[in-house]
C-alpha positions as CSV (number, residue, x, y, z in Angstrom):
1,M,0.0,0.0,0.0
2,V,2.8,2.4,0.9
3,M,4.7,1.6,-2.3
4,T,1.5,2.1,-4.4
5,Q,0.9,5.5,-2.7
6,I,4.5,6.6,-3.3
7,K,4.4,5.4,-7.0
8,N,1.2,7.1,-7.7
9,T,2.3,10.3,-6.0
10,V,5.6,10.4,-8.0
11,R,3.6,9.7,-11.2
12,Q,1.2,12.6,-10.5
13,V,4.1,15.0,-9.7
14,Y,5.9,13.8,-12.9
15,L,2.8,14.6,-14.9
16,G,2.8,18.2,-13.5
17,M,0.9,18.3,-10.3
18,D,2.3,19.8,-7.2
19,L,3.1,17.5,-4.3
20,T,0.0,18.1,-2.2
21,T,-2.4,17.6,-5.1
22,G,-0.4,14.6,-6.4
23,F,-0.5,13.0,-2.9
24,T,-4.3,13.6,-2.6
25,T,-5.0,12.2,-6.1
26,A,-2.9,9.2,-5.3
27,A,-4.7,8.6,-2.0
28,L,-8.0,8.7,-3.8
29,S,-7.0,5.8,-6.0
30,L,-6.1,3.6,-3.0
31,P,-9.6,2.2,-2.4
32,A,-9.5,0.8,-6.0
33,T,-6.2,-0.9,-5.2
34,V,-7.6,-2.4,-2.0
35,I,-10.6,-3.7,-3.8
36,N,-8.4,-5.3,-6.5
37,V,-6.2,-7.0,-3.9
38,V,-9.2,-8.4,-1.9
39,L,-11.0,-9.7,-5.0
40,T,-7.8,-11.3,-6.4
41,A,-7.2,-13.1,-3.1
42,I,-10.8,-14.4,-3.1
43,L,-10.8,-15.5,-6.7
44,V,-7.4,-17.2,-6.4
45,S,-8.5,-19.1,-3.2
46,F,-11.6,-20.4,-4.9
47,L,-10.1,-21.2,-8.3
48,Y,-6.7,-22.6,-7.4
49,F,-7.6,-26.2,-6.4
50,P,-10.2,-26.9,-9.1
51,L,-7.8,-25.6,-11.7
52,K,-4.9,-27.6,-10.2
53,K,-7.0,-30.7,-10.4
54,A,-8.1,-30.1,-13.9
55,M,-4.6,-29.3,-15.1
56,S,-3.2,-32.4,-13.4
57,S,-5.6,-34.6,-15.3
58,V,-4.7,-33.0,-18.6
59,F,-0.9,-33.2,-18.2
């Protein structure tokens, strides 16, 4: 989360925003990052074993 915030802040500053505005803009994108992480963890936990079983029967 911290690295994502830093990366997004640096990107916004690079694109021409001042530091305060860039930090705020980056902070507003953090909820989307959290949602993506949670959904990915849920999907992987549900899909891993069925896909592993299916792939072991194929190969």
